[in-house]
Every structure is written in structure tokens, then in C-alpha cells.
TORVOGU-795317 format. One record per residue (C-alpha): residue in one letter; residue number from 1; chain; y, x, z. Coordinates in steps of 0.05 Angstrom, whole numbers, always signed. Layout:
% TORVOGU-795317
{"A" NUM "A" {Y X Z}};
...
***
This chain:
% TORVOGU-795317
{"M" 1 "A" {+1275 +1284 +2141}};
{"T" 2 "A" {+1267 +1267 +2068}};
{"F" 3 "A" {+1257 +1202 +2030}};
{"L" 4 "A" {+1207 +1191 +1974}};
{"W" 5 "A" {+1246 +1133 +1945}};
{"P" 6 "A" {+1320 +1152 +1958}};
{"E" 7 "A" {+1343 +1105 +1903}};
{"M" 8 "A" {+1328 +1048 +1951}};
{"F" 9 "A" {+1389 +1067 +1991}};
{"W" 10 "A" {+1428 +1022 +1944}};
{"F" 11 "A" {+1402 +964 +1986}};
{"F" 12 "A" {+1442 +989 +2045}};
{"G" 13 "A" {+1500 +953 +2011}};
{"V" 14 "A" {+1476 +889 +2045}};
{"V" 15 "A" {+1492 +917 +2114}};
{"P" 16 "A" {+1568 +911 +2109}};
{"L" 17 "A" {+1559 +843 +2076}};
{"L" 18 "A" {+1518 +819 +2136}};
{"V" 19 "A" {+1571 +846 +2184}};
{"A" 20 "A" {+1626 +812 +2145}};
{"A" 21 "A" {+1587 +746 +2144}};
{"Y" 22 "A" {+1578 +750 +2220}};
{"V" 23 "A" {+1652 +764 +2233}};
{"L" 24 "A" {+1671 +705 +2187}};
{"A" 25 "A" {+1623 +660 +2225}};
{"L" 26 "A" {+1654 +681 +2292}};
{"R" 27 "A" {+1724 +664 +2266}};
{"R" 28 "A" {+1702 +595 +2244}};
{"N" 29 "A" {+1670 +583 +2312}};
{"S" 30 "A" {+1734 +604 +2346}};
{"E" 31 "A" {+1775 +556 +2305}};
{"T" 32 "A" {+1726 +500 +2321}};
{"A" 33 "A" {+1729 +518 +2395}};
{"V" 34 "A" {+1805 +512 +2396}};
{"R" 35 "A" {+1804 +446 +2357}};
{"Y" 36 "A" {+1749 +414 +2399}};
{"A" 37 "A" {+1757 +446 +2467}};
{"S" 38 "A" {+1709 +424 +2521}};
{"L" 39 "A" {+1679 +448 +2586}};
{"S" 40 "A" {+1616 +473 +2552}};
{"L" 41 "A" {+1656 +512 +2501}};
{"L" 42 "A" {+1698 +542 +2556}};
{"R" 43 "A" {+1634 +565 +2591}};
{"A" 44 "A" {+1610 +595 +2526}};
{"A" 45 "A" {+1675 +633 +2522}};
{"M" 46 "A" {+1665 +665 +2591}};
{"P" 47 "A" {+1665 +743 +2586}};
{"G" 48 "A" {+1592 +754 +2605}};
{"R" 49 "A" {+1566 +699 +2560}};
{"S" 50 "A" {+1612 +720 +2503}};
{"L" 51 "A" {+1585 +791 +2505}};
{"R" 52 "A" {+1513 +768 +2510}};
{"R" 53 "A" {+1519 +725 +2447}};
{"H" 54 "A" {+1528 +788 +2405}};
{"V" 55 "A" {+1464 +823 +2429}};
{"P" 56 "A" {+1413 +784 +2386}};
{"P" 57 "A" {+1453 +792 +2322}};
{"L" 58 "A" {+1463 +866 +2336}};
{"L" 59 "A" {+1388 +876 +2346}};
{"F" 60 "A" {+1374 +837 +2283}};
{"L" 61 "A" {+1423 +881 +2244}};
{"L" 62 "A" {+1388 +944 +2271}};
{"A" 63 "A" {+1321 +913 +2249}};
{"V" 64 "A" {+1348 +904 +2178}};
{"I" 65 "A" {+1372 +976 +2177}};
{"G" 66 "A" {+1304 +999 +2200}};
{"M" 67 "A" {+1269 +960 +2145}};
{"L" 68 "A" {+1316 +989 +2093}};
{"F" 69 "A" {+1298 +1059 +2117}};
{"A" 70 "A" {+1224 +1040 +2112}};
{"V" 71 "A" {+1234 +1015 +2040}};
{"A" 72 "A" {+1261 +1085 +2023}};
{"R" 73 "A" {+1194 +1115 +2048}};
{"P" 74 "A" {+1218 +1167 +2099}};
{"A" 75 "A" {+1177 +1231 +2108}};
{"T" 76 "A" {+1182 +1288 +2157}};
{"V" 77 "A" {+1145 +1351 +2176}};
{"I" 78 "A" {+1101 +1340 +2237}};
{"S" 79 "A" {+1041 +1374 +2269}};
{"L" 80 "A" {+975 +1341 +2253}};
{"P" 81 "A" {+903 +1361 +2266}};
{"S" 82 "A" {+879 +1408 +2211}};
{"Q" 83 "A" {+820 +1391 +2167}};
{"H" 84 "A" {+799 +1463 +2155}};
{"D" 85 "A" {+723 +1463 +2153}};
{"V" 86 "A" {+717 +1535 +2129}};
{"V" 87 "A" {+756 +1598 +2147}};
{"I" 88 "A" {+742 +1663 +2111}};
{"L" 89 "A" {+758 +1728 +2147}};
{"A" 90 "A" {+772 +1779 +2093}};
{"M" 91 "A" {+771 +1847 +2129}};
{"D" 92 "A" {+795 +1913 +2101}};
{"V" 93 "A" {+742 +1967 +2114}};
{"S" 94 "A" {+775 +2023 +2075}};
{"G" 95 "A" {+776 +2093 +2104}};
{"S" 96 "A" {+847 +2086 +2129}};
{"M" 97 "A" {+823 +2034 +2179}};
{"R" 98 "A" {+797 +2093 +2222}};
{"A" 99 "A" {+869 +2112 +2238}};
{"D" 100 "A" {+883 +2109 +2312}};
{"D" 101 "A" {+957 +2089 +2312}};
{"V" 102 "A" {+929 +2021 +2332}};
{"K" 103 "A" {+884 +2035 +2392}};
{"P" 104 "A" {+827 +2050 +2394}};
{"T" 105 "A" {+826 +2048 +2317}};
{"R" 106 "A" {+853 +1998 +2267}};
{"L" 107 "A" {+783 +1974 +2251}};
{"A" 108 "A" {+761 +1967 +2323}};
{"A" 109 "A" {+825 +1929 +2341}};
{"A" 110 "A" {+815 +1884 +2281}};
{"Q" 111 "A" {+743 +1870 +2300}};
{"A" 112 "A" {+763 +1853 +2372}};
{"A" 113 "A" {+818 +1806 +2349}};
{"A" 114 "A" {+772 +1773 +2298}};
{"R" 115 "A" {+719 +1760 +2352}};
{"A" 116 "A" {+772 +1728 +2397}};
{"F" 117 "A" {+794 +1685 +2339}};
{"V" 118 "A" {+723 +1661 +2326}};
{"K" 119 "A" {+713 +1647 +2400}};
{"D" 120 "A" {+776 +1603 +2404}};
{"S" 121 "A" {+766 +1566 +2338}};
{"P" 122 "A" {+736 +1495 +2338}};
{"R" 123 "A" {+661 +1494 +2341}};
{"N" 124 "A" {+656 +1452 +2277}};
{"T" 125 "A" {+695 +1505 +2238}};
{"R" 126 "A" {+649 +1548 +2194}};
{"V" 127 "A" {+671 +1620 +2190}};
{"G" 128 "A" {+652 +1668 +2134}};
{"V" 129 "A" {+663 +1744 +2132}};
{"V" 130 "A" {+683 +1784 +2070}};
{"A" 131 "A" {+691 +1860 +2072}};
{"F" 132 "A" {+731 +1898 +2020}};
{"A" 133 "A" {+745 +1972 +2006}};
{"G" 134 "A" {+734 +2000 +1936}};
{"S" 135 "A" {+698 +1935 +1921}};
{"A" 136 "A" {+688 +1869 +1958}};
{"G" 137 "A" {+628 +1830 +1980}};
{"L" 138 "A" {+607 +1771 +2023}};
{"V" 139 "A" {+580 +1797 +2089}};
{"L" 140 "A" {+565 +1728 +2118}};
{"A" 141 "A" {+568 +1660 +2084}};
{"P" 142 "A" {+608 +1608 +2122}};
{"T" 143 "A" {+569 +1586 +2184}};
{"S" 144 "A" {+582 +1555 +2252}};
{"E" 145 "A" {+532 +1602 +2286}};
{"R" 146 "A" {+578 +1643 +2330}};
{"E" 147 "A" {+528 +1699 +2345}};
{"A" 148 "A" {+517 +1711 +2271}};
{"I" 149 "A" {+592 +1715 +2259}};
{"Y" 150 "A" {+601 +1764 +2317}};
{"A" 151 "A" {+544 +1807 +2289}};
{"A" 152 "A" {+575 +1807 +2219}};
{"I" 153 "A" {+643 +1828 +2247}};
{"D" 154 "A" {+614 +1883 +2291}};
{"G" 155 "A" {+571 +1910 +2234}};
{"L" 156 "A" {+630 +1926 +2187}};
{"Q" 157 "A" {+626 +1998 +2161}};
{"L" 158 "A" {+682 +2041 +2133}};
{"Q" 159 "A" {+683 +2057 +2058}};
{"N" 160 "A" {+730 +2089 +2007}};
{"A" 161 "A" {+789 +2059 +1969}};
{"T" 162 "A" {+824 +1992 +1977}};
{"A" 163 "A" {+816 +1931 +1932}};
{"I" 164 "A" {+855 +1875 +1964}};
{"G" 165 "A" {+853 +1832 +1902}};
{"A" 166 "A" {+777 +1838 +1899}};
{"G" 167 "A" {+775 +1816 +1972}};
{"L" 168 "A" {+814 +1753 +1955}};
{"L" 169 "A" {+769 +1736 +1897}};
{"A" 170 "A" {+706 +1747 +1939}};
{"S" 171 "A" {+736 +1701 +1992}};
{"L" 172 "A" {+748 +1647 +1939}};
{"K" 173 "A" {+676 +1655 +1916}};
{"A" 174 "A" {+653 +1642 +1987}};
{"I" 175 "A" {+693 +1578 +1989}};
{"F" 176 "A" {+673 +1555 +1919}};
{"P" 177 "A" {+604 +1586 +1907}};
{"D" 178 "A" {+593 +1547 +1842}};
{"Q" 179 "A" {+654 +1579 +1809}};
{"E" 180 "A" {+668 +1648 +1781}};
{"F" 181 "A" {+733 +1684 +1793}};
{"E" 182 "A" {+763 +1740 +1751}};
{"V" 183 "A" {+832 +1769 +1739}};
{"P" 184 "A" {+868 +1764 +1692}};
{"N" 185 "A" {+823 +1714 +1656}};
{"A" 186 "A" {+813 +1668 +1716}};
{"K" 187 "A" {+854 +1611 +1687}};
{"A" 188 "A" {+817 +1612 +1621}};
{"R" 189 "A" {+750 +1611 +1658}};
{"A" 190 "A" {+775 +1554 +1702}};
{"L" 191 "A" {+791 +1513 +1640}};
{"R" 192 "A" {+722 +1523 +1613}};
{"Q" 193 "A" {+694 +1499 +1679}};
{"D" 194 "A" {+739 +1437 +1678}};
{"V" 195 "A" {+776 +1461 +1740}};
{"K" 196 "A" {+847 +1437 +1739}};
{"P" 197 "A" {+900 +1475 +1780}};
{"V" 198 "A" {+928 +1438 +1840}};
{"A" 199 "A" {+992 +1447 +1880}};
{"A" 200 "A" {+992 +1510 +1923}};
{"G" 201 "A" {+971 +1499 +1995}};
{"T" 202 "A" {+942 +1429 +1983}};
{"Y" 203 "A" {+868 +1445 +1993}};
{"G" 204 "A" {+858 +1427 +2066}};
{"S" 205 "A" {+784 +1442 +2074}};
{"A" 206 "A" {+788 +1518 +2075}};
{"A" 207 "A" {+835 +1577 +2088}};
{"I" 208 "A" {+832 +1652 +2081}};
{"I" 209 "A" {+855 +1703 +2133}};
{"L" 210 "A" {+864 +1771 +2099}};
{"L" 211 "A" {+874 +1833 +2141}};
{"T" 212 "A" {+891 +1901 +2112}};
{"D" 213 "A" {+927 +1965 +2131}};
{"G" 214 "A" {+942 +1996 +2063}};
{"Q" 215 "A" {+960 +1991 +1991}};
{"T" 216 "A" {+915 +1969 +1933}};
{"T" 217 "A" {+885 +2031 +1900}};
{"T" 218 "A" {+834 +1998 +1855}};
{"G" 219 "A" {+813 +1930 +1829}};
{"P" 220 "A" {+855 +1870 +1809}};
{"D" 221 "A" {+927 +1862 +1831}};
{"P" 222 "A" {+928 +1822 +1896}};
{"V" 223 "A" {+987 +1780 +1871}};
{"D" 224 "A" {+947 +1759 +1809}};
{"A" 225 "A" {+888 +1742 +1854}};
{"A" 226 "A" {+935 +1702 +1898}};
{"R" 227 "A" {+955 +1660 +1838}};
{"V" 228 "A" {+882 +1642 +1829}};
{"A" 229 "A" {+879 +1620 +1902}};
{"A" 230 "A" {+944 +1581 +1893}};
{"D" 231 "A" {+915 +1544 +1833}};
{"R" 232 "A" {+857 +1522 +1878}};
{"G" 233 "A" {+906 +1500 +1933}};
{"V" 234 "A" {+877 +1550 +1983}};
{"R" 235 "A" {+925 +1580 +2034}};
{"V" 236 "A" {+920 +1654 +2048}};
{"Y" 237 "A" {+946 +1680 +2114}};
{"T" 238 "A" {+958 +1755 +2109}};
{"V" 239 "A" {+958 +1804 +2167}};
{"G" 240 "A" {+986 +1874 +2159}};
{"I" 241 "A" {+961 +1923 +2211}};
{"G" 242 "A" {+990 +1992 +2224}};
{"T" 243 "A" {+1056 +2025 +2239}};
{"P" 244 "A" {+1117 +2022 +2193}};
{"E" 245 "A" {+1118 +2098 +2182}};
{"G" 246 "A" {+1044 +2099 +2166}};
{"K" 247 "A" {+992 +2150 +2188}};
{"I" 248 "A" {+970 +2217 +2160}};
{"L" 249 "A" {+894 +2221 +2154}};
{"T" 250 "A" {+859 +2287 +2144}};
{"G" 251 "A" {+791 +2307 +2118}};
{"E" 252 "A" {+756 +2369 +2093}};
{"G" 253 "A" {+813 +2404 +2058}};
{"W" 254 "A" {+856 +2342 +2045}};
{"S" 255 "A" {+907 +2298 +2079}};
{"I" 256 "A" {+940 +2233 +2059}};
{"R" 257 "A" {+991 +2186 +2089}};
{"V" 258 "A" {+969 +2113 +2089}};
{"R" 259 "A" {+1024 +2061 +2088}};
{"L" 260 "A" {+1024 +1986 +2092}};
{"D" 261 "A" {+1045 +1948 +2029}};
{"E" 262 "A" {+1081 +1890 +2064}};
{"D" 263 "A" {+1115 +1866 +2000}};
{"A" 264 "A" {+1048 +1850 +1967}};
{"L" 265 "A" {+1022 +1815 +2029}};
{"K" 266 "A" {+1085 +1773 +2035}};
{"A" 267 "A" {+1079 +1755 +1962}};
{"V" 268 "A" {+1007 +1733 +1970}};
{"A" 269 "A" {+1024 +1690 +2030}};
{"D" 270 "A" {+1085 +1660 +1995}};
{"L" 271 "A" {+1048 +1643 +1931}};
{"T" 272 "A" {+993 +1607 +1969}};
{"R" 273 "A" {+1039 +1573 +2020}};
{"G" 274 "A" {+1007 +1614 +2075}};
{"E" 275 "A" {+1043 +1661 +2123}};
{"Y" 276 "A" {+1050 +1736 +2133}};
{"F" 277 "A" {+1041 +1769 +2201}};
{"F" 278 "A" {+1054 +1842 +2220}};
{"A" 279 "A" {+1014 +1874 +2275}};
{"G" 280 "A" {+1037 +1943 +2297}};
{"N" 281 "A" {+989 +1949 +2356}};
{"A" 282 "A" {+927 +1918 +2386}};
{"L" 283 "A" {+967 +1869 +2429}};
{"D" 284 "A" {+1007 +1846 +2368}};
{"L" 285 "A" {+943 +1836 +2330}};
{"K" 286 "A" {+913 +1794 +2386}};
{"K" 287 "A" {+975 +1750 +2387}};
{"V" 288 "A" {+972 +1743 +2312}};
{"Y" 289 "A" {+902 +1715 +2315}};
{"E" 290 "A" {+921 +1669 +2372}};
{"T" 291 "A" {+977 +1643 +2329}};
{"L" 292 "A" {+930 +1634 +2270}};
{"T" 293 "A" {+883 +1594 +2314}};
{"T" 294 "A" {+940 +1546 +2329}};
{"R" 295 "A" {+960 +1543 +2256}};
{"L" 296 "A" {+891 +1525 +2233}};
{"V" 297 "A" {+878 +1474 +2289}};
{"M" 298 "A" {+946 +1440 +2285}};
{"E" 299 "A" {+979 +1444 +2217}};
{"R" 300 "A" {+1051 +1425 +2203}};
{"R" 301 "A" {+1057 +1386 +2139}};
{"Q" 302 "A" {+1103 +1333 +2109}};
{"T" 303 "A" {+1079 +1264 +2127}};
{"E" 304 "A" {+1105 +1195 +2107}};
{"V" 305 "A" {+1129 +1156 +2169}};
{"T" 306 "A" {+1144 +1089 +2136}};
{"A" 307 "A" {+1098 +1053 +2184}};
{"L" 308 "A" {+1137 +1079 +2244}};
{"F" 309 "A" {+1203 +1052 +2217}};
{"S" 310 "A" {+1170 +986 +2199}};
{"A" 311 "A" {+1142 +979 +2269}};
{"I" 312 "A" {+1210 +994 +2301}};
{"A" 313 "A" {+1245 +944 +2255}};
{"T" 314 "A" {+1193 +890 +2269}};
{"S" 315 "A" {+1199 +901 +2344}};
{"L" 316 "A" {+1275 +896 +2342}};
{"A" 317 "A" {+1271 +831 +2302}};
{"L" 318 "A" {+1222 +800 +2351}};
{"V" 319 "A" {+1265 +820 +2411}};
{"S" 320 "A" {+1326 +792 +2376}};
{"A" 321 "A" {+1292 +725 +2364}};
{"A" 322 "A" {+1263 +722 +2435}};
{"L" 323 "A" {+1331 +735 +2468}};
{"S" 324 "A" {+1365 +684 +2424}};
{"L" 325 "A" {+1314 +630 +2442}};
{"L" 326 "A" {+1317 +649 +2516}};
{"W" 327 "A" {+1392 +649 +2522}};
{"F" 328 "A" {+1415 +598 +2470}};
{"N" 329 "A" {+1354 +557 +2452}};
{"R" 330 "A" {+1362 +575 +2379}};
{"L" 331 "A" {+1348 +632 +2330}};
{"L" 332 "A" {+1411 +675 +2323}};
***
């Protein structure tokens, strides 16, 4: 737990003063009881009644402490319903996605997992599909029509090269269709469009899920593209698919080993306050998308809980007053 106004902790100095005042009052009452002993005072001094007299003041002291915590504006990380209206699935369709180390192939496993994700996502969430290989393009604009989304996912075709950065920029374009995105001049263009950078991860209306199995071979650096996404506050959840040792692909007179660039994907997720997931097989990939469904429906974020502390303090004060009136016909 953190506090937005920690300087208010100075007010906790009143707590020992209140305790000292109460102890002093008890001593004065004891002196008076000895000086003016009577049957009623003796009854008040009985063990059960003597213990009970301390309950209302103790509750009142706890109420004061609760209010002091509330003044310091406590905040904690809790799970709250997400406000993501748009999710962009950025899918790698480079030639390496035909590798079969993830059964039946990387692309087929990715398509199956993406379909399951769409099926489990809230009906009011609009899903868009971006495909990237040597270049990137919007396959389907964000929509809530599930059949159209399934058709877009199933229709993905393999191409040559890998441009992860271009895939990120195309995804941002799908979220903000009125803006243009380029690297490395994206910040300059944003200034001309009167778009001011915001804190990373603070744009709650959209998120990007980027899946790839390889390294960038062309186009903008994905880390530079991630900085553009971070400036817009858009979180990017990256999914690396494949095996750690990679896969050797062969063609007509050529062969190449395709490896996963986890460092770049981790950097993209970190810059945008997203998260990186590794999927070494089809089952892992399915679990990743199930986890992403949970992340996008219930999002953990820091939330101020001042009202909770205020409510607890008020309740304690009311109980203290009620017990004091009930037992002693007076307030404290």
C-alpha cells in the first residue's frame, strides 16, 4: 500500500497525546473515587464494568487513526473491471510461421488460440486484426461481429520477411485512425497534430496483443515503435511463439534457422506497461490467450481507497458513541 499524501503522517502525533490525555483523566477519576467513595463508585470499579468502560474510548481512538490514514490518501493495487473497448490482434504471418515445432504449425496454433480468445472475450469488446510480415496492414477494423473476426483470422496468408515495428504502428493506426504514425519522426508528427504524450499504460480504452515467432528483418525498430505506443498510453502484450533453440527452415536450395527475439518483445512490453508471454507449444499458447482474456477483463491497477478508510473510521466512531450511551448514558 502507498499513500498519495504521506506528509500527512505528521498528524499521527495527536495519537499519543490522546492516549496520554485519557490516562491522565483515568488517574484523576481514581483520585476522586478514593476521596469520595460511595456504593455507586464501588460498583463502577467492579472488574467487568471497569474493563467495559475502556471499550468506547478504544474504538474512538481506532476511528481517529482510521481518519488519519484516510487523510494521507491510501492507494493499493486491486483488480477492477477493465475498460478496454478495442483489442488489436497483431499477427506475424512471416514465412517462419509455417514451422511445425508448434503443432500443427506456428500459424495454425496461433489462429486457433486467437479464435478461442475472441470467443471468450466480452461481447462488447471490438476486436481488430493486423497482419505483418515484410510490411503490415489492417486486415479487419475493430468490430464486435465475431464471425467477421473469425474469418479474418482464418484468412491469414504467409508472406516473406518480418517487420514487427510496422505491425505495432499499423495496430496504433487501427486504434487512432485519424493519426499518422512513423518512426523515427513519430514524436515530431505528434506535436504537429497537437497530440501530447501521456504516461505509459494509462490509455484504458484499447490494447494490443502482438504475436510473433522471429526477429525483425525489415522496417522500423520494434522498440522505437513501442515508444510511440507508450506515448499514447497503449499497453502492448507480446507473445513469443516457438522453441528456444529455434527451427531450421528449408526451401529450394536454401535453409535458415529462425529464432525468437525475446529481448525485443520483453522491451516492447516493458516500455508500454504490458506483459511478455512465451509459448513453446500449442497448449502454452492456448493458456497464454486465456491469461490475456483475464488480464483484459479484470485489470490490476493502483486505486485510491480513501473512502474505505473513511467508512471504517466513521463506523468505529458511531459504535463507540452508541456503546457509551448504552452503557453509561453519556458520550465517552
